[in-house]
N, C-alpha and C positions, 0 to 999 in steps of 0.2 A: 769077641774072643773066640778062637777055634776050640772045637770040643777036645781035641788032643791036649791043648794047654790047660783047659779046665779040669781034665781027668789028672794031668800032671800035679796041678795045685791040690787035688783031692787026696793025694798020697798021705800016708801017716806022717806026722811031723817028726823030723829027726832033730836031735840036739845040734846046736849051732857050733859047739866046741868039739866037733867029731871029725875024723878023716873023711867020712861020707860027705858031709856038708862042704868041707875044704875042697874036695875034688870037684863038686858042682859048682862052687863059687869060681874057681879057677877056670874051668871050662866056660863059664857064662862070661867072664871078663875077657877071656881071649876071643870069644866069638863076636864081642862087641867092637872089637878093634877095627875090622873091616869096614863096618857100618859108619864108623866115625872117622875113618881115613887116617888112622894114626897108629904108630908103633909104640906110643906111650902107654902108661898105665891107665886103665879105666877103672874108676871107683864107683861102687854101688852104695847109695845112701837110702836108709828108710825115711822117705819123705816124697813130697810132690816135686814136680819139676821146679816150682818156685823155691823150694829148699836147697835145690842144686844151684840156682841163681844166686841166692843169698850166700852159699858156701864159697863160691868163687870170689864174690865181692869182698867178704871178710877176710879171705886168705891172701888176696892180691892187693888190696888198697887199705888206706889207713884214714882215720879222721883227719881232716884238714887238707888232705890231697884232693886234686881236682881230677875229674873224669868227664868224658864227652859220651853222650848216649843218643841213639837215634830214636826220636819221638815221632813215630809214625803210626801208632795204633795203641790198643789197650796194653799190650805187652811190652811195647817200647816205653810206654809211661811207667810201667812196673820197674824197669831197670832204674828210672829216675827216683822211684819212691824207695827202693831198697838202698841206693846210694845215700839219699837224704837221711834214712833211718840210721845209718852208721856214721853220720857226720862228714860224709864225703861231698865236696863241693861238685854239684852235677850240672854240666852245661848241656842242654838239649840242642839237637839238630832237628829242627822241625820239618816233618815231611807231610804232605797232604794224604789223608787216609785213602789207601788204594795205590798210592805212588811208591817208587822205590827211591831210596837216598842215592844221590848222585855222588861219585867219589870226590868230585871238586868241592862238594859241600863239607866232606870230612877234611880235606886239605885246608880249606879255609877255617874251619874250626880249629884245627891244630895250630894254624898261624895266629888265630885270635887268642887262644889259650895254650901258650907253648909249654906251660907247666903240666899239662894233662898227662896223667900216667896210663890212661887206658881208653879205648874206645869200646863201647857195649852196644850190641845190636842184636836183631833177629835175623836168622837166615831166611825164615818164612814167618811173616807177621800173621798169626792166627786170625785176629780179629778183622783184618782187612783183606785177607786171602792174597797178599802180595809177597813177592820174593826180593830179597835185597841182594846186591852184588858183593858178597862176602870175599870172592876171589880178588877183585879189584881193590877193595879196601884193605885186604891183607897185604897187597903189595905196598900201600902206603904205610901202613904201621910198621910193617917188617923193616922199612929202611930207617925208622926212627927208634928211639927208646920208649915205645908206646905199645902196650899190650892190646891185643884184639880179643875181645870176649864175646861169645856168640851163643845165643839161645837157640838151640836145634831142635826144640821140643816138637815141631811139626815138619821138620826136614830129615832128621836122622831116620833111616829106613824108608824114606819117601824118594828122595833124589840123592845123587852122589855127593858125598861129603869128603872133603880132602883136607882135613885139619892140618896135617904136616905140610903138605905141599902149598897150601894157601897162606900159611903163616898164622893160623889161629892159635892163640895162646891159652884159651879156655873154651871147651865146647861142652854144653850141658844138654840133657834131654830128660824125658820122663817116660814112665812105662806105659801110659794109657792111650797113646796114639798109634803110630806105626809098629810099635813093639807088641801090640795085640794083647795087652794085659789090663786088669784093673788099674786104677791109681794106686800110688804108694811107693814107687821106686824113683828116686832121683839119680841121675848118671852124670858123672863129670870126668873129663880128661884134661890135663894140663901139659903144655909144652915144657921143655927143659928151661926156657927163659921164665916161664911162670913159676916152675918149681924153685928156681933160685930166688925169686921174689917171695915165695910163700915160706921159705926155710927161715925168714927173719919175721917172726910175727910181730904185727903192728896194731891189729885191731882185735878188740875182745871176742872171743869165741870159745866154745867148749864142745858141744855136740858136732859142730861142723868144722872141727879141726882136721884139715885135709892131710896134714903132715902125719897125724895120729892114725888116720884111716889108711894112708900109704903104707905106713910101716906095718899096720895089721894086715891089710889084704895082700900086699906084695911079699912080705917077709914071713908072716905067720900064717898066711893062707886062711884068714878068718876076718872078722869085722871088729872095728874098735868097741861097738855096742851091739845089742841084740838086734839082728837083722830081721827083714821081713822074709822069713824062710820060704814060705809058699810061693810068694811072688818071685824069688830067685829061681826056684825050681821051675815055675811057669816060664820065666824069661829064658831059661836054658833051652826049654823046648821050643819056644816060639822062635828063638835064634836058629835053633836046629832046621825048622821048617823054612825060614827065610833063606838060610844058606842052601838048603836042598833045592829050593826053586831057583836059586842063583841071583845075585844082586843085579846083574843086568836085566834079567826078566822082571824082578820086583820093580825096578825103577821104570821100566817100559809099561807094565801094568798101571802104574799110577799115572803115567803120562797119558796113556789111553783113556783112562775114566775121566781125567781132567779134560781132555779134548772133547769126549762125549757130552760132559755136562756143559761146557762152553758153547758146543754146537746147539744144544737144546735151548739155551738162553737166547742165542741169535734167532733160533726158529720162532720163539715167542715174541720176538721184537723187543727184548729187554737187553739192558747193558750190564756188563761186568763191572764191579767196583774197581777191580785191578786189571783193566783192560790191556795195559802195556806190558805188565809183568805178573801174570797169574800164577799162582802156586800150584803145583801138581797134587797136592794133598788135600785141598779144600777150595771149592768155588763160590765166590760170592756174587749173587745175581741181585741186582737192584730191582726192587718192586715196583709195579706201576704206580704213576701218580694217583693219589686218592685211595689206594689200597693199602690197608695197614698190614705191614709184614708180620707183625706178632699174630694177627688174627690167622694169617696163613699157616704160621707154625704151629698154632694151637689146633687148627682144623686138620692138618696133616697128621699130628700126633694123636689127638683125641678121637677123631672120627674115623681116620684111615689107618692109624697104627704105624705111621712112618714117621721117624723122628729125624728133624733137621734143626738147625739153629738159626736164630735171627741176628740182628746186628746188636752191637753194644754201644753205649754212650750216644753220641750224636747220630749213629746209624741205626738206632732203636727204631723198629717199625719200618725201616727203609731197606732192609737187606735180608735175603736168604742165603744162608751158608750151608752147602752140601758137602759134607766130609766124605773123602774117598781115599782114606789112608789105611793101612794095616790089612785087617781081615775083611777086605771088600773086593768083590768081583764085578766085572762089567754089568752082569745082570742086576746087581744091586742098584746101579745107576738108573737102569731103566725103571726099576720100581720107584725110586725117589722122584724121577722126572714125571712118571705118570701120576703119582700122588700130587705133584706140584700143579700139574695141569688141572686135576679135578679141584683142587683148592681154589686156584685162580678162576675157574669157571664158577664155583660157588659164590665167589666174590664179584661176579658180574664182568670180569675182564673178557673182552672180545677177541678171540683167536680161533684157529682151526683146531679143534680137538684132535689130538694125536700127532700134531705137526712136531713138537718137541721130542716126543718119544721116537719118531721116525728119523729125526736128524740124530739122535743119539745112536740109534741102531745102525745107521749108515756109517757113522764115524767108527763104531765098534767093529762093524764088519770089514771096514777098509783097513783096520789096524790088526786084524786077525787073519787076513788073507795072505 
């Protein structure tokens, strides 16, 4: 989190039913629109990103209806669990971890389940570090009476999102990734088609009633319930910084750091989990055979003071995930790669020390020239 954002969040708390807060709320919502690629209203919720995921499910779908979801990782699975929790018939499209769903898989699923009302997917699957083809799938759903619902938690602010252009009906994200904040804000935007659907409530909901939030945030310039005031002030500051850097520069910075991490993995003789479609916000490096990735993570954190993440579920102990989204610069990647080299050396992996750092440096130097 940038110090400027931390200082903004340390301001004295204002009451949320005041003109001062209303002005900040409006400015923040307006600054989010370009990141999400929409002219529609963007709503802020006091929740994690999962809360925003639940909100769009309960506002757009009803018990007994059917939906298709891309099951290609831990968070794709989460779509299925949310659907099931609200009595919605969930049809998975299985994708190998690290792979991207193919548009023809969605077309086939829609033929198999013609009554499906929505397709739910990730833009970037955090657990597998893979990117899915939202634009191509949007072309499929846009031609049908089927909504496209996208989790953009590790894509909004990382690479270009074109919600309106791609035909996305609901796009959600959270505060703690590229938006450079602590957890606690869920963010959602709906298309006109989705708002028509949400105008006729079908599922039980109270706190996550998006119609009520739309009326409060758009018409009354406040929130339906008590908001996360400090986080909204912090988000307004982080968005100011993002727009000052410029979205093309922000996206280019993320691509550069991803290329540097990928080059480092190759220099170590290691493979990427998402080799064909790697995400620009997080790089997943498969650990060497017979080396426990969880031990690498602990050594980097506890001995070297560098925090990365391991794999989840079937990838536990087999994967190192290096995040490079938000308040991260190329030099941070060199630190992470250097720590990974030392951890691998401590585990007895045979390689030329400094090779991965040099490869990352070369990629960064080429990108900055």
